[in-house]
C-alpha positions in Angstrom: 32.5 19.2 17.0 31.2 15.5 18.0 34.7 14.5 18.9 35.1 17.9 21.0 32.0 17.1 22.7 33.3 13.6 23.8 36.5 15.1 25.0 34.6 17.5 27.3 32.4 15.0 28.8 35.4 12.6 29.4 36.9 15.5 31.3 33.4 15.8 33.2 33.5 12.3 34.4 36.5 13.7 36.7 34.3 15.8 38.8 31.8 14.9 41.6 28.5 13.8 40.3 26.5 17.1 41.3 29.0 19.2 39.0 28.8 16.7 36.0 24.9 17.4 36.2 25.3 20.9 36.3 27.8 21.0 33.9 25.8 18.8 31.5 23.2 21.1 31.5 25.4 24.2 30.3 26.4 21.9 27.8 23.0 21.2 26.7 22.2 24.8 26.8 25.1 25.8 24.7 23.6 23.7 21.7 22.3 25.4 19.0 18.7 26.5 19.8 17.3 24.9 16.6 19.3 21.7 17.3 17.8 21.8 21.0 14.3 22.3 19.7 14.4 19.5 17.3 15.7 17.2 19.9 13.1 18.1 22.3 10.2 17.8 19.8 11.7 14.2 18.9 11.6 13.2 22.6 8.2 14.3 22.9 7.0 12.6 20.0 8.4 9.3 20.7 7.0 9.3 24.4 3.7 11.4 24.0 0.5 10.5 21.9 -0.5 14.0 22.5 2.2 15.3 20.4 1.9 12.8 17.5 -1.9 14.3 17.4 -0.4 17.6 16.9 2.0 16.3 14.3 -1.0 14.7 12.4 -3.0 17.9 12.5 -0.2 19.5 10.7 0.1 16.6 8.2 -3.9 16.8 7.6 -3.8 20.5 7.0 -0.8 19.9 4.3 -2.8 16.9 2.7 -5.9 19.3 2.3 -3.8 22.0 0.5 -2.1 19.8 -1.6 -5.1 18.0 -2.5 -6.5 21.5 -3.7 -3.5 22.2 -5.5 -3.7 19.1 -7.3 -7.7 19.4 -8.4 -7.0 22.8 -9.5 -3.7 22.1 -11.5 -5.5 19.1 -13.3 -9.1 20.8 -13.9 -7.2 24.0 -15.1 -5.4 21.6 -18.0 -8.6 20.1 -18.6 -10.2 23.8 -19.0 -7.1 24.5 -21.4 -7.5 21.5 -23.5 -11.3 21.2 -23.9 -12.4 24.5 -23.4 -14.9 23.8 -20.3 -15.9 26.1 -17.7 -14.4 26.2 -14.0 -17.8 24.7 -12.9 -18.0 22.1 -15.5 -16.8 18.4 -15.4 -15.1 16.8 -18.2 -17.1 13.8 -18.1 -20.3 15.5 -18.0 -19.9 17.6 -21.6 -22.2 16.6 -24.1 -19.5 15.9 -27.0 -15.5 16.6 -28.0 -14.7 17.3 -31.2 -11.8 15.1 -33.2 -9.4 18.0 -32.7 -9.9 18.0 -28.9 -9.5 14.3 -28.6 -5.9 14.5 -30.2 -4.9 15.7 -26.5 -5.4 12.1 -25.4 -2.4 10.6 -27.6 -0.4 13.6 -27.0 -0.9 13.5 -23.3 0.1 9.9 -23.7 3.4 10.7 -25.5 4.1 13.2 -22.8 3.8 10.3 -20.3 5.9 7.9 -22.1 8.7 10.4 -22.6 8.4 11.0 -18.9 8.4 7.3 -17.8 11.6 6.8 -20.3 13.3 9.8 -18.7 12.5 8.1 -15.2 13.6 4.7 -16.2 17.1 6.0 -17.5 18.0 7.2 -13.9 16.2 4.3 -11.6 15.6 0.7 -12.2 13.5 0.1 -8.9 9.5 0.6 -9.2 8.0 3.5 -7.9 6.8 3.4 -4.3 3.1 4.2 -3.5 1.4 4.8 0.1 0.2 1.1 0.3 3.7 -0.4 -0.5 5.3 2.2 1.6 3.4 1.1 4.9 3.2 -2.5 4.0 6.9 -3.1 3.2 9.0 -0.1 4.1 7.8 0.9 7.6 6.0 4.4 6.4 8.9 5.5 4.6 7.9 6.9 1.3 10.6 8.7 -0.7 9.8 12.5 -1.9 10.9 11.7 -5.6 8.6 8.9 -5.9 5.6 10.8 -4.7 6.2 13.7 -7.0 6.8 11.4 -9.8 3.8 9.5 -9.3 1.6 13.0 -8.6 3.1 14.4 -11.9 2.2 11.2 -13.7 -1.4 11.4 -12.2 -1.8 15.0 -12.9 -0.8 14.8 -16.4 -3.1 11.4 -17.1 -6.1 12.8 -15.6 -5.4 16.3 -16.8 -5.7 15.3 -20.6 -8.8 13.4 -20.2 -7.3 9.9 -19.3 -10.0 7.4 -17.6 -8.5 7.5 -14.1 -8.7 9.4 -11.0 -6.5 11.7 -8.8 -7.5 9.8 -5.6 -3.9 8.0 -5.8 -2.4 11.4 -6.1 -4.3 12.8 -3.2 -3.2 9.8 -1.2 0.2 10.0 -2.5 0.8 13.9 -1.7 -0.5 13.5 2.0 1.6 10.3 2.6 4.6 12.1 1.3 4.2 14.9 3.5 3.6 13.0 6.5 6.5 10.8 5.7 8.7 13.7 5.2 8.0 15.1 8.5 8.4 11.7 10.3 11.6 10.7 9.0 13.0 14.3 9.9 11.6 13.5 13.4 12.7 10.2 13.3 9.8 8.6 14.4 9.4 5.0 15.5 8.1 2.5 12.7 4.9 2.2 14.1 4.3 6.1 14.7 5.7 6.8 10.8 3.1 4.1 9.6 0.1 6.0 11.6 1.4 9.3 10.4 1.7 8.0 6.6 -2.0 6.6 7.1 -3.1 9.9 8.5 -1.9 11.8 5.6 -3.3 9.4 2.6 -6.6 9.5 4.4 -6.7 13.3 4.9 -5.9 13.8 1.2 -9.0 11.6 0.5 -11.1 12.9 3.0 -10.2 16.4 1.7 -11.2 15.5 -1.7 -14.5 14.3 -0.8 -15.2 16.7 2.2 -15.9 13.3 4.2 -13.9 12.8 7.2 -14.8 9.7 8.2 -14.2 8.3 4.7 -10.8 9.6 4.7 -10.3 8.2 8.3 -11.5 4.5 7.4 -9.6 4.5 4.1 -6.6 5.0 6.3 -7.5 2.4 8.7 -8.8 -0.3 6.1 -6.4 0.4 2.9 -3.3 2.1 4.0 -2.5 1.1 7.9 -4.5 -2.4 7.6 -6.1 -2.1 10.9 -8.1 -0.1 13.6 -5.8 0.4 16.6 -6.4 2.3 19.4 -3.2 4.2 18.9 -4.1 5.2 15.5 -7.6 6.7 16.2 -6.8 10.1 17.2 -4.0 10.8 15.0 -5.9 9.8 12.0 -9.0 11.4 13.1 -7.5 14.7 13.8 -5.5 14.8 10.4 -8.9 14.3 8.4 -10.6 16.9 10.1 -7.5 19.4 9.8 -7.5 18.5 5.7 -11.2 19.4 5.4 -10.7 22.6 7.2 -7.7 23.4 5.2 -9.3 22.8 2.0 -12.2 24.9 2.8 -9.9 27.7 3.9 -8.1 27.5 0.6 -11.7 27.6 -1.4 -11.4 24.3 -2.3 -14.6 22.5 -3.4 -15.0 18.8 -2.6 -16.2 16.2 -5.0 -19.7 15.8 -3.3 -22.0 12.7 -4.2 -25.3 14.3 -3.9 -27.8 11.4 -4.2 -31.0 11.2 -2.4 -32.1 8.2 -1.1 -36.1 7.2 -2.1 -36.8 5.2 1.0 -35.3 3.1 3.4 -34.9 -0.5 2.2 -36.9 -3.3 3.6 -36.2 -6.6 4.5 -36.8 -7.9 1.0 -35.0 -5.2 -0.3 -31.8 -6.4 1.9 -32.2 -10.0 0.2 -32.0 -8.3 -3.1 -29.1 -6.0 -2.1 -27.2 -9.2 -0.9 -27.1 -10.4 -4.4 -26.1 -7.1 -5.7 -23.1 -7.6 -3.6 -22.3 -10.7 -5.2 -22.6 -9.5 -8.4 -20.3 -6.6 -7.6 -17.7 -8.9 -6.3 -17.7 -10.8 -9.6 -17.7 -8.0 -11.7 -14.8 -6.4 -9.4 -12.3 -9.3 -9.9 -13.1 -9.4 -13.6 -12.0 -5.8 -14.0 -9.0 -6.3 -11.9 -8.2 -9.4 -14.2 -9.1 -7.1 -17.1 -6.6 -4.6 -16.3 -3.9 -7.1 -16.0 -4.7 -8.9 -19.3 -4.6 -5.3 -21.3 -1.4 -4.6 -19.5 0.3 -7.8 -20.6 -1.3 -7.2 -24.1 0.1 -3.8 -24.3 3.8 -5.1 -23.2 3.6 -7.3 -26.3 3.1 -4.8 -28.9 6.1 -4.2 -31.3 7.9 -1.1 -30.9 9.5 1.1 -27.8 7.5 1.4 -24.6 7.7 5.1 -25.1 5.0 4.9 -27.5 2.4 2.6 -25.8 0.8 5.4 -23.7 0.1 7.2 -26.9 -1.4 4.1 -28.4 -3.5 4.0 -25.6 -4.5 7.6 -25.7 -5.5 7.2 -29.3 -7.9 4.3 -28.3 -9.0 6.7 -25.3 -9.9 9.3 -27.9 -12.0 7.0 -29.8 -13.9 6.0 -26.8 -14.5 9.6 -25.9 -15.8 10.6 -29.2 -18.7 8.1 -28.8 -19.2 9.2 -25.3 -17.0 11.6 -23.2 -18.3 10.2 -20.1 -15.5 7.7 -20.2 -13.5 10.6 -19.6 -11.2 11.6 -16.5 -12.6 10.4 -13.1 -16.2 10.3 -14.1 -17.7 12.9 -11.3 -19.8 14.7 -13.9 -21.0 11.4 -15.4 -22.2 10.1 -12.3 -24.4 12.9 -11.4 -25.3 13.4 -14.9 -26.7 9.6 -15.1 -28.6 9.9 -12.0 -30.0 13.1 -12.7 -31.2 11.9 -16.0 -33.5 9.3 -13.6 -34.9 8.0 -16.8 -32.1 6.4 -18.4 -32.5 3.5 -20.4 -30.9 0.2 -19.7 -29.2 0.1 -23.3 -27.7 3.3 -22.3 -26.7 2.2 -18.9 -25.3 -1.0 -20.2 -23.3 0.9 -23.0 -21.7 3.5 -20.9 -20.8 0.7 -18.0 -18.6 -1.8 -20.7 -17.3 1.5 -22.3 -16.2 3.0 -18.8 -14.5 -0.4 -18.1 -12.7 -0.7 -21.5 -11.6 3.1 -21.1 -10.2 2.5 -17.4 -8.6 -0.7 -18.3 -7.0 0.6 -21.4 -5.7 3.8 -19.8 -4.1 1.8 -16.6 -2.8 -1.0 -19.1 -1.2 1.4 -21.7 0.6 3.4 -18.9 -1.4 6.2 -17.8 -1.1 6.9 -14.1 -3.9 7.0 -11.5 -6.2 4.4 -9.9 -9.9 3.1 -10.0 -11.1 4.6 -7.0 -13.7 7.1 -8.3 -14.1 4.9 -11.5 -15.1 2.3 -9.4 -18.0 4.2 -7.6 -19.1 5.6 -10.9 -19.4 2.0 -12.4 -21.0 0.9 -9.3 -23.6 3.2 -9.6 -24.4 2.3 -13.3 -24.1 -1.4 -12.1 -27.1 -0.7 -9.4 -29.1 0.8 -11.7 -28.5 -1.9 -14.5 -29.3 -4.7 -11.7 -32.5 -2.6 -10.4 -34.0 -2.8 -14.0 -33.0 -6.1 -15.0 -35.1 -7.2 -11.7 -37.9 -5.0 -13.0 -38.2 -6.8 -16.1 -37.4 -10.3 -15.0 -40.3 -13.0 -14.9 -40.6 -11.8 -11.2 -41.0 -8.5 -11.7 -39.1 -7.5 -8.4 -39.0 -3.7 -7.8 -36.4 -1.9 -6.2 -35.3 1.6 -6.0 -32.9 2.8 -8.7 -31.5 5.4 -6.8 -30.8 3.0 -3.7 -29.4 0.4 -5.7 -27.0 3.0 -7.5 -25.7 3.8 -4.1 -25.4 0.2 -2.9 -23.8 -0.8 -5.9 -21.3 2.1 -5.6 -20.2 1.0 -2.3 -20.3 -2.8 -3.2 -18.1 -2.5 -6.3 -16.0 0.0 -4.8 -14.9 -2.3 -2.0 -14.4 -5.3 -4.6 -11.9 -3.4 -6.2 -10.2 -0.6 -3.8 -11.3 -2.6 -0.7 -12.5 -1.1 2.7 -15.9 -1.9 3.4 -16.6 0.6 6.2 -14.8 3.4 3.9 -17.1 2.7 1.2 -20.1 2.4 3.4 -19.2 5.6 5.3 -18.9 7.4 2.0 -22.5 6.4 1.1 -23.6 7.7 4.7 -21.9 11.0 4.6 -23.1 11.4 0.7 -27.0 10.5 1.5 -27.1 11.1 5.6 -29.5 8.4 5.3 -28.4 5.4 7.8 -31.0 2.9 6.3 -29.3 3.1 2.8 -25.7 3.0 4.1 -26.7 0.2 6.3 -27.8 -2.1 3.0 -24.4 -0.3 1.5 -22.5 -1.9 4.5 -24.4 -5.2 4.0 -23.4 -5.8 0.3 -19.9 -4.4 0.9 -19.1 -7.1 3.4 -20.7 -9.7 1.3 -18.6 -8.4 -1.7 -15.4 -8.0 0.2 -16.0 -11.6 1.4 -16.4 -13.1 -2.1 -13.6 -11.3 -3.1 -11.3 -12.3 -0.5 -12.3 -15.8 -0.8 -12.3 -16.2 -4.5 -9.5 -13.7 -5.6 -7.7 -12.7 -2.2 -6.5 -9.4 -3.7 -7.6 -5.5 -3.9 -6.4 -3.7 -7.0 -3.6 -2.4 -5.0 -2.2 -5.7 -3.8 -3.1 -7.2 -7.2 -0.6 -4.9 -8.9 1.9 -5.6 -6.4 1.3 -9.3 -6.9 1.9 -8.7 -10.6 5.1 -7.3 -9.6 6.5 -10.5 -8.0 5.2 -9.2 -4.4 3.6 -12.0 -2.2 1.1 -9.5 -0.8 -2.3 -10.3 0.1 -3.2 -7.5 2.7 -1.9 -4.2 3.7 -0.9 -5.1 7.0 3.0 -4.5 8.1 5.0 -7.3 6.8 8.0 -5.0 5.9 9.4 -6.0 9.5 9.3 -9.5 8.5 11.3 -8.9 5.4 14.2 -7.1 7.3 14.6 -10.0 9.6 16.9 -12.2 7.1 18.9 -15.2 7.5 21.9 -12.9 7.2 21.0 -10.7 10.1 20.1 -13.4 12.3 23.3 -16.0 11.7 26.2 -16.2 14.1 29.3 -16.1 12.5 31.5 -17.9 15.3 31.6 -21.1 13.3 34.0 -24.0 13.8 34.8 -25.6 10.7 36.5 -29.2 9.6 37.3 -30.8 6.2 34.9 -33.4 5.0 37.7 -35.5 3.8 39.5 -35.8 7.2 38.7 -38.7 9.4 36.6 -39.3 12.7 39.6 -39.8 14.7 41.2 -36.3 13.6 37.4 -34.7 14.2 37.8 -36.3 17.8 41.2 -35.0 18.3 40.3 -31.3 17.3 36.8 -31.4 18.9 36.7 -33.3 22.0 33.4 -33.7 23.9 32.2 -30.4 25.4 34.2 -28.0 23.2 31.5 -27.5 20.7 27.8 -28.8 20.2 28.4 -28.7 15.9 30.8 -28.5 13.3 30.5 -27.3 9.8 32.1 -29.4 7.1 33.7 -28.0 4.4 35.0 -29.8 1.0 38.3 -29.4 -1.1 37.3 -26.1 -2.4 36.0 -24.4 0.7 32.2 -25.2 0.1 29.7 -26.2 2.5 29.7 -30.0 2.7 27.3 -30.8 5.9 26.8 -30.2 9.5 28.3 -32.7 12.0 27.0 -32.7 15.6 29.8 -33.5 18.0 28.4 -36.2 20.1 27.5 -38.2 16.9 31.5 -38.4 16.0 32.1 -40.3 19.4 29.5 -43.0 18.8 31.0 -46.5 20.0 29.9 -48.1 16.6 31.7 -45.4 14.6 35.1 -46.5 13.0 38.0 -43.9 13.8 39.4 -44.6 10.2 35.9 -43.4 8.6 35.6 -40.1 6.8 33.8 -37.7 9.1 31.2 -37.0 5.9 29.8 -40.2 6.5 27.8 -38.7 9.4 27.1 -35.2 8.1 23.5 -34.3 7.8 21.6 -31.2 6.3 24.1 -31.5 3.4 21.6 -30.3 1.0 19.6 -28.0 3.5 20.6 -24.4 3.3 19.7 -20.7 3.8 20.4 -18.0 1.6 21.4 -14.6 3.6 18.5 -12.5 2.1 15.6 -15.2 3.1 13.3 -13.5 5.6 12.2 -15.0 8.8 9.1 -16.2 7.2 11.0 -18.2 4.7 14.1 -19.4 7.3 11.1 -21.0 9.5 9.6 -22.9 6.8 13.1 -24.2 5.5 13.5 -25.4 9.2 9.9 -27.2 8.9 11.0 -29.0 5.6 14.6 -29.9 6.8 13.4 -31.1 10.3 16.7 -29.6 11.6 17.6 -27.9 14.7 20.4 -25.6 12.7 20.8 -24.5 9.4 24.1 -23.0 7.8 23.6 -19.9 5.5 25.8 -19.9 2.3 26.4 -17.5 -0.5 25.6 -17.9 -4.0 28.8 -20.2 -4.6 28.1 -22.3 -1.6 30.6 -20.8 0.6 29.6 -20.6 4.4 28.6 -17.4 6.0 27.2 -18.1 9.3 24.5 -20.6 11.2 21.2 -20.2 12.4 19.3 -21.9 15.3 15.6 -23.0 15.1 15.3 -22.1 18.8 16.9 -18.6 18.3 14.5 -17.9 15.2 11.3 -18.7 16.8 12.2 -16.8 19.9 13.0 -13.7 17.9 9.7 -14.1 15.9 7.7 -14.4 18.8 9.7 -11.1 20.4 8.7 -9.2 17.4 5.1 -10.6 17.4 4.5 -9.5 20.7 6.3 -6.0 20.0 4.0 -5.4 17.4 1.0 -6.2 19.5 1.9 -3.9 22.0 2.4 -1.3 19.3 -1.2 -1.9 18.1 -2.5 -1.0 21.3 0.0 2.2 22.2 1.6 0.2 25.3 5.2 0.2 23.7 5.6 3.9 24.0 8.0 4.5 26.2 
């Protein structure tokens, strides 16, 4: 069909221009209606921001529906295994029986079997929304998302100490990426749409549109840009309306602030922010240590989640508050009001141990809500310690719980505005939200200076990725030496004489020549002008004036690595070689610098929506 269309258009070229235009319109009209409609939508999406907003509304509605579905599936599994009512939360139950606790190791075994089946079919790690937007330009495979969501639902559904927030974001992002790829959106628009879908999933879960929107900006997209504000906001609002229409009940955090903080309280909350930063870093490092320890255990990897489940069962028998996300436990502990310091400290460390065990031994999920729950405990502990200290400082436990909730979540998950808006939407109190923002900014600064990672980027770092933020660096990795190199090279034997070189390459014929040894491998680079120096003997070997013999590039090195290689070698040109040292091409520093500047300018235009044509 494509060849026939080309033939017809070739025939059209013989007619006058007016006739060509008329017949071309007839050809377009003759195309199948769905294909014409899809092509028209693609064109409008690439040229109009309004159409991207409309698409974001659809993505938000899908994300809200998927969030409700996942909540009901996970909670339904908990109702089946632990015989709780529909209105109950697992972490708020008074106790569980040893028979019920068996569900945790059995769930771990199911996860181990599922992971083993996945590894048989693939070797690359699963891609989450943060990695998709950072490294892959917003492309999130549906298969990866389905696996991540299934693993998270099982992990949370059997009572593992992990949250569903990763699944909400993954499902919303997958819906966005699927539509974006079908419509062939630009890279920048794909990233915005993926962030909108992920944020919409979080917003629907908490019934908090601002929280969802800033989750998209800070944790998925990595920047606040004029071109992203409207699509992300539209998606988050649509997701909440969709979830409400389907009868979804958001995880509302209903905490009432006691009173607006005064100036002295702000200073104390600043100290709480520092404490939260240190605790957050310790939790992230602990998760990594537990994971390393689990990998060193004897026996097949398939049983590791079962071992972790058995440990979680022991924790749960002591206190069910460590189970699942911790929504019920958070409300229960705040409702108690007069919880003792010993109780708060015990639950605090038990929840940390449970979350690290779950993640380290192979349960799937995140620390989003766990960090909120732990933050409320840490805030209350902080207030009580100040009260019994020699200074006898008075600090509202309710306010400290809210500020600790935001600050610890920022230390682990990131996103100071995300967590501050969560506090605001939970309390409707601007004074406490401002204190939470101040503590969150301090915590974020300390973590960035002393650690440099959020939990998402830390796990990618442990996997070998050099990522410290969620900004788009995928475009840097696609600009490799192999893609930028020139292949029209002039080569010469390193063992031939200068006289032969002069005969083969007279001045003006080329500026540089690549030398090869007897086996055809790279042996250096010769500047043509240098071979015509007056003090150079014609009988000397040309290899005597070769430069950059040991300075080469690999074809898979990205543009950042290429630029660093030029700085180290202090060279204008570098040769690209394969693993055996055979020459593939040549890259010039001037071209690399110009290409990098061009891409940076294009990225800047995308940020402000000025690249849309």
